[in-house]
C-alpha positions as semicolon CSV with decimal commas, in nm:
position;residue;x (nm);y (nm);z (nm)
1;X;0,180;4,481;0,989
2;X;0,300;4,101;1,022
3;X;-0,044;3,980;1,151
4;X;-0,201;3,896;0,788
5;X;0,102;3,687;0,654
6;X;0,136;3,513;0,973
7;X;-0,256;3,421;0,983
8;X;-0,226;3,324;0,603
9;X;0,062;3,106;0,726
10;X;-0,100;2,944;1,000
11;X;-0,412;2,887;0,762
12;X;-0,215;2,718;0,509
13;X;-0,002;2,494;0,755
14;X;-0,349;2,369;0,888
15;X;-0,484;2,310;0,566
16;X;-0,177;2,091;0,455
17;X;-0,174;1,898;0,788
18;X;-0,536;1,842;0,738
19;X;-0,478;1,688;0,378
20;X;-0,169;1,516;0,451
21;X;-0,357;1,314;0,751
22;X;-0,637;1,149;0,551
23;X;-0,401;0,914;0,333
24;X;-0,190;0,822;0,610
25;X;-0,509;0,709;0,786
26;X;-0,645;0,513;0,482
27;X;-0,306;0,371;0,492
28;X;-0,331;0,236;0,828
29;X;-0,703;0,134;0,773
30;X;-0,589;-0,100;0,490
31;X;-0,294;-0,219;0,702
32;X;-0,527;-0,327;1,000
33;X;-0,775;-0,479;0,740
34;X;-0,479;-0,730;0,623
35;X;-0,402;-0,790;0,974
36;X;-0,759;-0,861;1,097
37;X;-0,772;-1,085;0,767
38;X;-0,457;-1,285;0,853
39;X;-0,566;-1,340;1,222
40;X;-0,886;-1,481;1,127
41;X;-0,721;-1,729;0,879
42;X;-0,846;-1,557;0,566
43;X;-0,510;-1,457;0,410
44;X;-0,200;-1,590;0,422
45;X;0,087;-1,365;0,595
46;X;0,222;-1,096;0,381
47;X;0,560;-1,224;0,452
48;X;0,489;-1,523;0,276
49;X;0,325;-1,372;-0,004
50;X;0,600;-1,124;-0,060
51;X;0,846;-1,393;-0,085
52;X;0,660;-1,605;-0,318
53;X;0,641;-1,303;-0,552
54;X;1,005;-1,183;-0,516
55;X;1,079;-1,547;-0,633
56;X;0,927;-1,487;-0,964
57;X;1,042;-1,105;-0,999
58;X;1,402;-1,168;-1,012
59;X;1,629;-0,841;-0,976
60;X;1,326;-0,628;-0,937
61;X;1,301;-0,337;-0,672
62;X;1,019;-0,394;-0,439
63;X;0,811;-0,031;-0,377
64;X;0,524;-0,129;-0,208
65;X;0,158;-0,277;-0,156
66;X;-0,207;-0,267;-0,122
67;X;-0,466;-0,492;0,020
68;X;-0,797;-0,493;-0,077
69;X;-1,002;-0,646;0,214
70;X;-1,355;-0,698;-0,006
71;X;-1,153;-0,958;-0,225
72;X;-0,856;-1,039;0,009
73;X;-0,606;-0,988;-0,277
74;X;-0,295;-0,793;-0,227
75;X;-0,142;-0,593;-0,533
76;X;0,269;-0,555;-0,488
77;X;0,435;-0,282;-0,685
78;X;0,788;-0,332;-0,852
79;X;1,013;-0,169;-1,072
80;X;1,185;-0,390;-1,315
81;X;1,379;-0,275;-1,621
82;X;1,292;0,065;-1,570
83;X;0,900;-0,014;-1,599
84;X;0,672;-0,026;-1,308
85;X;0,508;-0,373;-1,286
86;X;0,208;-0,470;-1,059
87;X;0,139;-0,795;-0,925
88;X;-0,184;-0,915;-0,812
89;X;-0,205;-1,215;-0,566
90;X;-0,459;-1,417;-0,411
91;X;-0,429;-1,364;-0,009
92;X;-0,595;-1,705;0,056
93;X;-0,356;-1,893;-0,148
94;X;-0,048;-1,677;-0,233
95;X;-0,103;-1,751;-0,577
96;X;-0,018;-1,492;-0,848
97;X;-0,351;-1,397;-1,046
98;X;-0,231;-1,117;-1,275
99;X;0,044;-0,892;-1,392
100;X;0,011;-0,529;-1,525
101;X;0,267;-0,319;-1,663
């Protein structure tokens, strides 16, 4: 009587856990790539890059970042005045190379 609902629940949980693990692994791979690039001297430490960008962003709230190992660029995400702002940064120099709203 309860076997079918329990099996369905177990299958749903398995599917959910499988799907939710993939983005986490992708994020971990991105972080590993950024760390390797920094250790190899290809990019500046992220803490320095973030400080430089925050000096330009004033009262914006930092939400997160992405790293592209193929270009050694960071994309930092902020909220300022109720709008999302993406800031693209050259990881080698720490220079801001673009803004997007």
